[in-house]
C-alpha positions as CSV (number, residue, x, y, z in Angstrom):
1,M,-25.2,-11.0,-6.0
2,G,-25.6,-12.5,-9.6
3,E,-27.2,-9.4,-10.9
4,H,-25.5,-7.6,-13.6
5,D,-26.4,-4.5,-15.5
6,P,-26.0,-5.1,-19.1
7,N,-25.5,-1.4,-19.8
8,E,-22.4,-1.1,-17.1
9,E,-19.2,-1.1,-18.9
10,P,-16.8,-3.6,-17.6
11,I,-13.5,-2.7,-15.9
12,E,-10.5,-2.9,-18.1
13,T,-8.4,-6.0,-17.3
14,V,-5.2,-4.2,-17.5
15,F,-6.6,-1.9,-14.5
16,R,-7.7,-5.1,-12.7
17,N,-4.4,-6.9,-13.1
18,G,-2.6,-3.8,-11.6
19,T,-4.9,-4.0,-8.7
20,I,-4.3,-7.7,-8.3
21,T,-0.5,-7.0,-8.3
22,T,-0.8,-4.6,-5.8
23,V,-3.0,-6.6,-3.2
24,G,-0.6,-9.5,-3.7
25,I,2.5,-7.6,-3.0
26,L,1.0,-5.9,0.2
27,L,-0.5,-9.2,1.2
28,A,3.1,-10.8,0.9
29,F,4.6,-7.9,3.0
30,S,1.8,-8.6,5.7
31,L,2.6,-12.2,5.6
32,G,6.2,-11.7,6.0
33,F,5.9,-9.3,8.6
34,I,3.9,-11.7,11.0
35,T,6.4,-14.6,10.1
36,H,9.4,-12.4,11.1
37,W,7.5,-11.1,14.0
38,A,6.8,-14.6,15.2
39,A,10.5,-15.3,15.1
40,N,11.3,-12.5,17.1
41,P,13.7,-13.3,20.0
42,I,11.8,-11.3,22.4
43,P,9.4,-13.8,24.5
44,W,5.9,-13.6,23.5
45,E,3.3,-12.5,26.4
46,I,-0.4,-12.7,26.4
47,Y,-0.5,-9.0,25.8
48,H,1.0,-9.6,22.4
49,L,-2.3,-10.8,21.2
50,A,-3.5,-7.1,21.2
51,A,-1.1,-6.9,18.2
52,V,-1.5,-10.3,16.7
53,V,-5.3,-10.2,16.3
54,P,-5.7,-7.2,14.1
55,I,-2.9,-8.1,12.0
56,L,-4.6,-11.7,11.4
57,I,-7.9,-9.9,10.8
58,G,-6.2,-7.6,8.4
59,I,-4.4,-10.5,6.6
60,A,-7.5,-12.5,6.3
61,L,-9.5,-9.4,4.6
62,Q,-6.6,-8.9,2.4
63,I,-6.8,-12.8,1.2
64,R,-10.6,-12.2,1.0
65,A,-10.1,-9.0,-1.3
66,L,-7.5,-11.0,-3.5
67,R,-10.0,-13.9,-3.7
68,L,-12.7,-11.4,-5.0
69,L,-10.3,-9.8,-7.4
70,L,-9.2,-13.3,-9.0
71,D,-12.8,-14.0,-9.9
72,L,-13.9,-12.8,-13.5
73,T,-16.9,-10.8,-11.7
74,S,-14.3,-8.5,-10.5
75,L,-14.4,-7.0,-14.0
76,Q,-17.8,-5.4,-12.8
77,R,-17.3,-2.0,-11.1
78,R,-19.3,-3.0,-8.0
79,V,-17.4,-6.0,-7.5
80,L,-14.0,-4.3,-7.9
81,E,-15.1,-1.5,-5.6
82,R,-16.2,-3.9,-3.0
83,A,-12.8,-5.8,-3.1
84,N,-11.1,-2.5,-2.8
85,R,-13.0,-1.5,0.3
86,I,-12.4,-5.0,1.8
87,F,-8.5,-4.7,1.0
88,I,-8.4,-1.2,2.3
89,A,-10.0,-2.4,5.7
90,G,-7.5,-5.1,5.8
91,L,-4.5,-2.8,5.2
92,I,-5.8,-0.6,8.1
93,F,-6.2,-3.6,10.6
94,T,-2.8,-4.6,9.5
95,A,-1.3,-1.3,9.9
96,C,-2.7,-0.9,13.3
97,G,-1.5,-4.2,14.4
98,V,2.1,-3.6,13.1
99,G,2.0,-0.3,15.0
100,L,0.9,-1.8,18.0
101,A,3.6,-4.6,17.8
102,M,6.0,-2.2,17.6
103,L,5.0,-0.3,20.6
104,L,5.0,-3.6,22.5
105,D,8.3,-4.5,21.4
106,F,9.7,-1.0,22.4
107,Y,7.8,-1.4,25.7
108,D,9.4,-4.9,26.2
109,L,13.0,-3.8,25.4
110,S,12.6,-0.6,27.6
111,T,11.2,-2.3,30.6
112,K,13.8,-5.2,30.3
113,S,16.6,-2.9,30.0
114,A,15.6,-0.8,33.0
115,V,15.7,-3.8,35.2
116,P,19.1,-4.5,36.9
117,G,20.5,-7.8,36.0
118,A,18.0,-8.3,33.0
């Protein structure tokens, strides 16, 4: 892990800083979504875990990517590329969880409105 190729050109800090900004903003949106969804007036059921788990895994991966990017070793191309792969995986997990959360909310609303007196 500590190996560094002396011939490798470091990543420009401006490029790295832009990546850090992007990761931070999207991580904030992910955290905001899970906070907003947790305060949703629709009562939680056990099957909602199917959406919560991928969102939380995605958020954890995004935090891991941000941690890697904040380290000075992220100026090495291989470290930056690894952080980017982790971040994209986190986005995919989060997006799948958000999509599933929307489907579950739609299901909850449609079944509750179909029941007379609900």
